[in-house]
PAVEX-598528 format. One record per residue (C-alpha): y, x, z. Coordinates in nm, 3 decimals. Example, Ala and Ser with C-alpha at 12.3 -4.5 7.8 and 13.67 -1.06 7.14 Angstrom:
2
{y=-0.450; x=1.230; z=0.780}
{y=-0.106; x=1.367; z=0.714}
***
This chain:
255
{y=14.601; x=9.260; z=1.263}
{y=14.448; x=9.464; z=1.542}
{y=14.076; x=9.390; z=1.588}
{y=13.856; x=9.496; z=1.879}
{y=13.480; x=9.458; z=1.844}
{y=13.264; x=9.374; z=2.145}
{y=13.572; x=9.357; z=2.367}
{y=13.497; x=9.236; z=2.725}
{y=13.702; x=8.923; z=2.798}
{y=13.710; x=8.974; z=3.174}
{y=14.041; x=9.160; z=3.131}
{y=14.188; x=8.858; z=2.950}
{y=14.114; x=8.586; z=3.209}
{y=14.263; x=8.522; z=3.553}
{y=13.913; x=8.477; z=3.699}
{y=13.849; x=8.838; z=3.582}
{y=13.500; x=8.754; z=3.460}
{y=13.351; x=8.709; z=3.114}
{y=13.135; x=8.882; z=2.858}
{y=13.238; x=9.030; z=2.523}
{y=13.392; x=8.866; z=2.220}
{y=13.222; x=8.950; z=1.892}
{y=13.572; x=9.019; z=1.764}
{y=13.898; x=9.001; z=1.957}
{y=14.196; x=8.960; z=1.723}
{y=14.549; x=9.043; z=1.844}
{y=14.803; x=8.927; z=1.582}
{y=15.161; x=9.039; z=1.645}
{y=15.351; x=8.771; z=1.452}
{y=15.315; x=8.451; z=1.252}
{y=15.242; x=8.628; z=0.923}
{y=14.949; x=8.820; z=1.073}
{y=14.823; x=8.503; z=1.240}
{y=14.848; x=8.307; z=0.913}
{y=14.642; x=8.568; z=0.730}
{y=14.388; x=8.580; z=1.013}
{y=14.342; x=8.201; z=1.008}
{y=14.301; x=8.206; z=0.630}
{y=14.044; x=8.489; z=0.644}
{y=13.842; x=8.316; z=0.917}
{y=13.840; x=7.996; z=0.715}
{y=13.739; x=8.161; z=0.387}
{y=13.462; x=8.362; z=0.555}
{y=13.333; x=8.065; z=0.756}
{y=13.397; x=8.241; z=1.088}
{y=13.427; x=8.034; z=1.403}
{y=13.752; x=8.102; z=1.590}
{y=13.859; x=8.043; z=1.950}
{y=14.213; x=8.079; z=2.083}
{y=14.296; x=8.203; z=2.432}
{y=14.635; x=8.226; z=2.599}
{y=14.681; x=8.396; z=2.934}
{y=14.321; x=8.326; z=3.031}
{y=14.408; x=8.080; z=3.308}
{y=14.187; x=7.769; z=3.328}
{y=13.938; x=7.966; z=3.119}
{y=13.586; x=8.057; z=3.228}
{y=13.401; x=8.286; z=2.987}
{y=13.023; x=8.307; z=3.003}
{y=12.864; x=8.643; z=3.079}
{y=12.708; x=8.621; z=2.731}
{y=13.054; x=8.628; z=2.576}
{y=13.195; x=8.434; z=2.283}
{y=13.064; x=8.433; z=1.927}
{y=13.292; x=8.464; z=1.628}
{y=13.660; x=8.559; z=1.645}
{y=13.860; x=8.517; z=1.965}
{y=14.234; x=8.506; z=1.891}
{y=14.470; x=8.622; z=2.165}
{y=14.846; x=8.579; z=2.136}
{y=14.911; x=8.827; z=2.417}
{y=15.006; x=9.113; z=2.182}
{y=15.298; x=8.933; z=2.015}
{y=15.465; x=8.592; z=2.038}
{y=15.660; x=8.702; z=2.347}
{y=16.019; x=8.645; z=2.236}
{y=16.258; x=8.413; z=2.420}
{y=16.580; x=8.299; z=2.253}
{y=16.865; x=8.075; z=2.364}
{y=17.072; x=7.844; z=2.145}
{y=17.355; x=7.674; z=2.331}
{y=17.459; x=7.329; z=2.212}
{y=17.790; x=7.145; z=2.260}
{y=17.839; x=7.028; z=2.616}
{y=17.606; x=7.131; z=2.896}
{y=17.282; x=7.151; z=2.700}
{y=17.087; x=7.423; z=2.520}
{y=16.757; x=7.499; z=2.352}
{y=16.525; x=7.773; z=2.472}
{y=16.265; x=7.885; z=2.219}
{y=15.970; x=8.064; z=2.379}
{y=15.681; x=8.236; z=2.207}
{y=15.341; x=8.095; z=2.302}
{y=15.240; x=8.436; z=2.440}
{y=15.526; x=8.454; z=2.691}
{y=15.409; x=8.468; z=3.053}
{y=15.520; x=8.154; z=3.236}
{y=15.701; x=8.339; z=3.519}
{y=15.905; x=8.530; z=3.258}
{y=16.022; x=8.205; z=3.100}
{y=16.113; x=8.052; z=3.437}
{y=16.309; x=8.365; z=3.533}
{y=16.494; x=8.361; z=3.198}
{y=16.601; x=7.999; z=3.244}
{y=16.697; x=8.048; z=3.608}
{y=16.908; x=8.357; z=3.540}
{y=17.107; x=8.165; z=3.279}
{y=17.150; x=7.860; z=3.499}
{y=16.938; x=7.630; z=3.281}
{y=16.748; x=7.343; z=3.441}
{y=16.433; x=7.182; z=3.302}
{y=16.154; x=7.434; z=3.348}
{y=16.125; x=7.446; z=3.729}
{y=15.803; x=7.242; z=3.713}
{y=15.633; x=7.555; z=3.577}
{y=15.714; x=7.762; z=3.885}
{y=15.397; x=7.923; z=4.016}
{y=15.183; x=7.818; z=3.718}
{y=14.963; x=8.105; z=3.589}
{y=14.904; x=8.192; z=3.226}
{y=15.120; x=8.168; z=2.915}
{y=15.362; x=7.911; z=2.778}
{y=15.119; x=7.810; z=2.502}
{y=14.850; x=7.743; z=2.760}
{y=15.095; x=7.543; z=2.972}
{y=15.168; x=7.323; z=2.670}
{y=14.798; x=7.275; z=2.593}
{y=14.731; x=7.133; z=2.941}
{y=15.073; x=6.971; z=2.996}
{y=15.122; x=7.185; z=3.307}
{y=15.362; x=7.096; z=3.584}
{y=15.382; x=6.944; z=3.929}
{y=15.267; x=6.605; z=4.049}
{y=15.594; x=6.447; z=3.934}
{y=15.723; x=6.650; z=3.637}
{y=15.541; x=6.802; z=3.342}
{y=15.620; x=7.043; z=3.062}
{y=15.635; x=6.747; z=2.820}
{y=15.959; x=6.634; z=2.987}
{y=16.145; x=6.931; z=2.837}
{y=15.961; x=6.995; z=2.508}
{y=16.163; x=6.918; z=2.195}
{y=15.937; x=7.066; z=1.927}
{y=15.678; x=7.336; z=1.857}
{y=15.590; x=7.575; z=1.575}
{y=15.222; x=7.575; z=1.488}
{y=14.960; x=7.655; z=1.224}
{y=14.708; x=7.389; z=1.124}
{y=14.362; x=7.545; z=1.109}
{y=14.268; x=7.317; z=0.818}
{y=14.543; x=7.429; z=0.580}
{y=14.736; x=7.720; z=0.730}
{y=15.111; x=7.759; z=0.699}
{y=15.362; x=7.748; z=0.982}
{y=15.542; x=7.420; z=1.040}
{y=15.750; x=7.252; z=1.311}
{y=15.605; x=6.957; z=1.499}
{y=15.823; x=6.724; z=1.707}
{y=15.723; x=6.646; z=2.066}
{y=15.682; x=6.279; z=1.975}
{y=15.393; x=6.374; z=1.747}
{y=15.199; x=6.518; z=2.043}
{y=15.011; x=6.275; z=2.269}
{y=15.080; x=6.403; z=2.619}
{y=14.877; x=6.282; z=2.916}
{y=14.788; x=6.397; z=3.267}
{y=14.691; x=6.762; z=3.211}
{y=14.628; x=6.702; z=2.841}
{y=14.811; x=6.740; z=2.510}
{y=14.649; x=6.606; z=2.194}
{y=14.772; x=6.737; z=1.858}
{y=14.732; x=6.565; z=1.521}
{y=14.450; x=6.809; z=1.442}
{y=14.323; x=7.150; z=1.560}
{y=14.583; x=7.425; z=1.531}
{y=14.747; x=7.723; z=1.698}
{y=15.086; x=7.691; z=1.865}
{y=15.312; x=7.993; z=1.807}
{y=15.628; x=7.886; z=1.993}
{y=15.778; x=7.600; z=2.192}
{y=16.138; x=7.475; z=2.189}
{y=16.266; x=7.331; z=2.519}
{y=16.572; x=7.117; z=2.593}
{y=16.753; x=7.239; z=2.906}
{y=17.076; x=7.148; z=3.081}
{y=17.335; x=7.356; z=3.262}
{y=17.306; x=7.390; z=3.637}
{y=17.421; x=7.633; z=3.904}
{y=17.192; x=7.938; z=3.879}
{y=17.214; x=8.010; z=4.252}
{y=17.087; x=7.661; z=4.339}
{y=16.800; x=7.704; z=4.093}
{y=16.717; x=8.045; z=4.238}
{y=16.717; x=7.906; z=4.593}
{y=16.488; x=7.619; z=4.492}
{y=16.241; x=7.853; z=4.318}
{y=16.235; x=8.095; z=4.612}
{y=16.152; x=7.811; z=4.850}
{y=15.885; x=7.682; z=4.612}
{y=15.728; x=8.030; z=4.581}
{y=15.724; x=8.070; z=4.960}
{y=15.549; x=7.735; z=5.004}
{y=15.290; x=7.823; z=4.740}
{y=15.213; x=8.158; z=4.904}
{y=15.154; x=7.980; z=5.234}
{y=14.921; x=7.709; z=5.104}
{y=14.746; x=7.878; z=4.810}
{y=14.514; x=8.183; z=4.784}
{y=14.792; x=8.411; z=4.659}
{y=14.675; x=8.727; z=4.482}
{y=14.308; x=8.626; z=4.448}
{y=14.147; x=8.609; z=4.102}
{y=14.142; x=8.238; z=4.022}
{y=14.272; x=7.986; z=3.770}
{y=14.504; x=7.781; z=3.986}
{y=14.401; x=7.429; z=4.081}
{y=14.059; x=7.345; z=3.938}
{y=14.020; x=6.967; z=3.949}
{y=14.255; x=6.693; z=3.834}
{y=14.372; x=6.465; z=4.115}
{y=14.206; x=6.122; z=4.107}
{y=14.440; x=5.821; z=4.115}
{y=14.590; x=5.776; z=4.459}
{y=14.436; x=6.083; z=4.616}
{y=14.421; x=6.464; z=4.603}
{y=14.123; x=6.670; z=4.492}
{y=14.193; x=6.937; z=4.753}
{y=14.187; x=6.681; z=5.036}
{y=13.857; x=6.533; z=4.916}
{y=13.695; x=6.877; z=4.888}
{y=13.814; x=6.976; z=5.235}
{y=13.696; x=6.647; z=5.388}
{y=13.351; x=6.716; z=5.237}
{y=13.340; x=7.041; z=5.434}
{y=13.329; x=7.261; z=5.125}
{y=13.613; x=7.503; z=5.197}
{y=13.460; x=7.850; z=5.216}
{y=13.136; x=7.742; z=5.042}
{y=13.018; x=8.026; z=4.819}
{y=12.767; x=8.084; z=4.540}
{y=12.750; x=8.446; z=4.431}
{y=13.105; x=8.567; z=4.384}
{y=13.251; x=8.219; z=4.337}
{y=13.401; x=8.070; z=4.652}
{y=13.587; x=7.751; z=4.733}
{y=13.903; x=7.895; z=4.883}
{y=13.940; x=7.875; z=5.260}
{y=14.316; x=7.838; z=5.205}
{y=14.312; x=7.543; z=4.962}
{y=14.009; x=7.335; z=4.868}
{y=14.114; x=7.287; z=4.504}
{y=14.097; x=7.658; z=4.427}
{y=13.783; x=7.850; z=4.332}
{y=13.834; x=8.224; z=4.376}
{y=13.643; x=8.526; z=4.251}
***
C-alpha cells in the first residue's frame, strides 16, 4: 500500500499538532491492510492505528514504527433494507462521522443521531463508544468486520462479543476494525433533519466551533459534568503555550 516516510502527523489529528511517523501506511482496502498487518508481524514492526485523529494527541517527537491510517480507503457506505421498517447500514471505518449521519438522515433512517456533532471517523467512534449522555453508538451496532493482529484474516464480530462501556469498547484481542454494520429504523427524514439542525445550532452556541480541538476531553464523573467542575475551578481561559481551556466550554482544550 502507499507508504510515506517521516510524515508529520499534525495533518492527521484534529488538534493539528504532532511530530512525524517513522512510516505512515495508507491501505486502500482489506486486502492491502491484511498484507500490511502480516508484513508488520513478520518483520517485528510495532504498529499504531489512527482514525480521524480526534481524541488523539501526538508527541512532537512523533511515533515510532508503522502508523496505519484508514483515511485513504474504507469510506464506502451501503444500505440493505430488511422486511418491514428496518435496514442495515454498513459503513467503512474510515468514513467521516458527519457523512454517515447525513447518509442516514437523507434516507429517513433513525439510530445514528447520537453521533451528530462528533468529530473523527466511524471506526474511532466505535473505539470510544461515542454518543450523547443518553445514547451511544453501541445501541445501533449489529456487527463489525475486523482483522485480528495476532493472526490476520478478515472476520465478522457480533456486537455482543464487544464489551461496551462509558466511552470504551473492549474487543476480544487487539485488532483493526474495517467496517461497522448498524441497525436502523424508518422515520420521517424531515423530522430527522429538523432535529439535527437544532442540535447543530445548539452545539455551535455552546462549543468552540471551528477551533482545532478533539471535542470533549474528560469523561463526566457520576452525577456531575466535567465542564461544570472545570468552570467552577476558574480554569476557563487558562493557557499553557498554545493549549487553552476553552472560554466557551470548560471541557474543551483548544489549540
